[in-house]
C-alpha positions in Angstrom: 6.7 -49.3 34.2 7.9 -46.0 32.7 10.6 -45.2 30.2 10.7 -41.5 29.6 7.2 -40.5 28.4 6.4 -44.1 27.4 4.3 -46.5 29.4 3.2 -50.1 29.0 0.6 -50.5 26.2 -1.8 -52.2 28.5 -2.0 -49.1 30.6 -2.9 -46.8 27.7 -6.2 -46.2 26.1 -7.2 -44.1 23.1 -7.2 -40.4 24.0 -10.2 -38.2 23.3 -8.1 -36.4 20.7 -7.1 -39.7 19.2 -10.8 -40.8 19.0 -11.8 -37.5 17.5 -9.0 -37.7 14.9 -9.9 -41.3 14.0 -13.6 -40.4 13.5 -12.6 -37.4 11.3 -10.2 -39.6 9.3 -12.9 -42.2 8.7 -15.6 -39.6 8.1 -19.3 -40.6 8.5 -21.6 -42.6 6.3 -25.1 -43.4 7.5 -25.4 -46.2 4.9 -22.9 -48.9 4.1 -20.2 -48.0 1.5 -17.1 -49.6 0.1 -14.5 -46.9 0.9 -11.9 -48.0 -1.7 -11.7 -50.5 -4.4 -11.2 -54.0 -3.1 -12.3 -53.1 0.5 -15.1 -54.5 2.6 -18.3 -52.6 3.4 -18.1 -50.1 6.2 -20.7 -48.0 8.0 -20.6 -45.1 10.4 -17.0 -44.2 11.1 -15.4 -47.1 9.3 -16.9 -50.0 11.2 -16.8 -53.3 9.3 -18.6 -55.3 11.9 -21.4 -55.0 14.5 -20.9 -55.8 18.2 -22.0 -59.4 17.7 -19.3 -59.9 15.0 -21.7 -59.8 12.0 -20.0 -58.1 9.1 -21.5 -55.0 7.6 -23.4 -55.7 4.3 -24.3 -53.3 1.6 -27.9 -54.1 2.2 -27.9 -53.0 5.8 -30.2 -50.1 6.8 -28.9 -46.6 7.5 -27.7 -45.7 11.0 -27.6 -42.5 13.0 -24.5 -40.6 14.1 -25.1 -41.8 17.7 -25.2 -45.4 16.5 -22.0 -44.7 14.5 -20.3 -43.5 17.6 -21.3 -46.6 19.5 -19.9 -48.8 16.8 -16.7 -46.8 16.7 -16.3 -47.2 20.5 -16.8 -51.0 20.1 -14.3 -51.1 17.2 -11.9 -49.1 19.4 -12.1 -51.7 22.1 -11.2 -54.4 19.6 -8.2 -52.4 18.5 -7.1 -51.9 22.0 -7.3 -55.6 22.8 -5.3 -56.3 19.6 -2.5 -53.9 20.6 -2.3 -55.2 24.2 -2.2 -58.8 23.0 0.4 -58.3 20.2 2.8 -55.9 21.9 3.8 -57.7 25.1 6.4 -55.7 27.0 6.3 -52.7 24.6 6.0 -49.2 25.9 4.6 -46.3 23.9 3.8 -42.7 24.3 0.2 -41.6 24.1 0.8 -40.1 20.7 2.3 -43.3 19.4 -0.5 -45.4 20.8 -3.1 -43.2 19.2 -1.4 -43.6 15.8 -1.0 -47.3 16.0 -4.6 -47.7 17.3 -5.7 -45.7 14.2 -3.6 -48.0 12.0 -5.2 -51.2 13.4 -8.6 -49.6 12.9 -7.9 -49.0 9.2 -5.9 -52.1 8.3 -7.1 -54.6 10.9 -5.3 -56.7 13.6 -4.4 -59.4 11.0 -2.4 -56.9 8.9 -0.9 -55.4 12.1 0.6 -58.8 12.8 2.2 -59.3 9.4 6.0 -59.2 9.0 7.5 -55.8 8.5 4.4 -54.0 9.9 5.1 -51.4 12.6 4.6 -54.1 15.2 7.7 -56.0 14.0 9.9 -53.0 14.8 8.1 -52.1 18.1 8.8 -55.6 19.3 12.5 -55.1 18.5 12.5 -51.7 20.3 13.2 -49.7 17.1 10.6 -47.0 17.3 11.8 -44.9 14.4 11.8 -48.0 12.1 8.2 -48.7 13.3 7.2 -45.2 12.3 8.9 -45.7 8.9 7.1 -49.0 8.4 3.8 -47.1 8.3 4.8 -45.8 4.9 4.8 -49.4 3.5 1.0 -49.5 3.9 0.1 -47.5 0.7 -1.5 -50.0 -1.5 -5.2 -50.5 -2.3 -6.2 -53.5 -4.4 -2.6 -53.6 -5.8 -2.4 -49.9 -6.7 0.3 -47.7 -5.1 -1.6 -44.8 -3.5 1.6 -42.8 -3.3 1.6 -42.4 -7.1 1.7 -38.6 -7.7 -1.6 -37.2 -9.0 -3.6 -40.4 -8.4 -7.3 -40.0 -7.9 -8.0 -43.6 -6.9 -6.8 -43.6 -3.3 -4.9 -40.4 -2.5 -6.6 -40.2 0.9 -5.0 -43.5 1.9 -1.5 -42.1 1.3 -2.3 -38.8 2.8 -3.4 -40.5 6.0 -0.2 -42.6 6.1 1.9 -39.5 5.7 0.0 -37.8 8.6 0.4 -40.9 10.8 4.1 -41.1 10.0 4.7 -37.4 10.8 2.9 -37.7 14.1 4.8 -40.9 14.9 8.1 -39.3 14.1 7.3 -36.2 16.2 6.8 -38.5 19.2 10.4 -39.8 18.9 
């Protein structure tokens, strides 16, 4: 069912541009790293688990860019299932879907379902409030990444500002 340029979440999938943007935002690491203080180990383009559900460990061997892309596609499928399951009846534009898909990739499906996440507002049909809720996700290990001049997690805040801008542009 269509509403303007929005369609049911279940009919959307991550666009090629969205996938490329996500990979660029995550960067590439051949060996496991802990991207920010308090985070879990990731590998490739931000994958925290392998296809069988095994978590990435700091002792895991390096992977190739090809393997990183495979893990990213697998993670992307998990993110899609999360969005479809948690947004019944919600319609999004492709641009909105790509940004929320990216959010779930960074923060996880559990955080996506927390009160006052963008999901809360999408379920209420308040798309601008959903975009604005992206800006609430600026903390790493209790530190506010929006603090001017911080060198701890500036990228986290920059990524949220970019997501917010793209989300608002889609309204």
